[in-house]
C-alpha positions in Angstrom: -14.4 -17.9 36.1 -10.8 -18.8 34.7 -12.5 -19.9 31.4 -14.3 -16.6 30.9 -11.1 -14.8 31.6 -9.3 -16.8 29.0 -12.2 -16.1 26.5 -12.1 -12.4 27.3 -8.2 -12.3 26.7 -8.5 -14.1 23.3 -11.3 -11.7 22.4 -9.1 -8.7 23.3 -6.1 -10.0 21.3 -8.3 -10.6 18.2 -9.7 -7.1 18.6 -6.2 -5.7 18.7 -5.1 -7.7 15.5 -8.2 -6.5 13.5 -7.5 -2.8 14.3 -4.4 -3.2 12.0 -6.0 -2.5 8.6 -4.8 -4.5 5.5 -3.7 -2.4 2.6 -4.4 -3.1 -1.0 -2.0 -1.3 -3.4 -1.6 -1.2 -7.2 1.5 0.0 -8.7 1.3 1.0 -12.4 4.4 1.0 -14.4 5.3 1.2 -18.1 7.7 -1.7 -18.8 10.7 -2.3 -16.5 12.7 0.9 -17.0 15.1 2.0 -14.4 12.4 4.3 -13.0 9.9 1.5 -12.9 12.3 -0.8 -11.2 13.2 1.9 -8.7 9.5 2.5 -7.9 8.9 -1.2 -7.4 11.8 -1.6 -5.1 11.1 1.5 -3.0 7.4 0.5 -2.5 8.4 -3.1 -1.6 10.9 -1.8 1.0 8.3 0.5 2.5 5.7 -2.2 2.6 8.0 -4.8 4.2 9.2 -2.1 6.8 5.8 -0.6 7.7 3.1 -3.0 6.6 4.8 -6.4 6.9 2.0 -9.2 6.7 -0.8 -6.7 6.1 -0.5 -5.6 2.5 -1.3 -6.8 -1.0 0.8 -5.3 -3.7 0.0 -5.8 -7.4 2.4 -4.5 -10.0 0.7 -3.8 -13.3 2.8 -3.2 -16.5 0.7 -0.9 -18.8 2.7 -2.1 -21.7 1.2 -5.5 -21.0 -2.3 -4.3 -20.0 -2.8 -0.7 -21.5 -6.6 -0.8 -21.0 -6.2 -0.9 -17.2 -4.8 2.7 -17.2 -8.2 4.0 -18.4 -10.2 2.3 -15.7 -8.0 3.7 -12.9 -7.5 7.1 -14.7 -3.7 6.7 -14.8 -2.2 9.6 -16.6 1.5 9.2 -15.5 3.7 6.3 -14.5 4.8 5.1 -12.1 1.6 5.6 -10.2 0.7 3.9 -6.9 -2.9 3.5 -6.1 -3.9 2.9 -2.5 -7.3 1.2 -2.8 -7.7 0.2 0.9 -7.9 1.3 3.5 -10.0 4.3 2.4 -9.6 7.1 1.3 -8.3 6.1 -2.0 -4.9 7.7 -2.9 -2.7 8.1 -5.9 1.0 8.8 -5.7 2.9 9.5 -8.9 6.8 9.0 -9.1 9.5 6.5 -8.4 8.5 6.3 -4.7 11.9 7.6 -3.5 10.4 10.4 -1.4 9.8 8.2 1.6 8.1 10.9 3.7 5.7 11.7 1.0 4.9 8.1 0.5 4.4 7.4 4.2 2.0 10.4 4.4 0.1 9.2 1.2 -0.4 5.8 2.7 -1.6 7.3 5.9 1.3 5.8 7.9 2.5 9.1 9.1 0.9 12.5 9.8 1.5 15.3 7.4 4.1 17.6 8.8 2.9 21.2 9.6 
């Protein structure tokens, strides 16, 4: 019986871990201007605070890869694209509005 209890406890702990979804984020910037640098720092801080160990952040400089903007339909920079978990979301700006960012990433409920 003890072996069955151990297996059950391991299964439960794995189920708890898998309920924490991993985030795939892409931040589109245009060069490393002060606004771009601010956006990078702000999103990294939010990710480390709220998503530590469960996010992948890719910073894409559209000066280096301009064709990538068309595929994602990026019309302004900086723009953060939350690919996963669904739904896909786009957040435009320097990511300094922490409340807006947390709501956009589905980490906090939208205030009424």
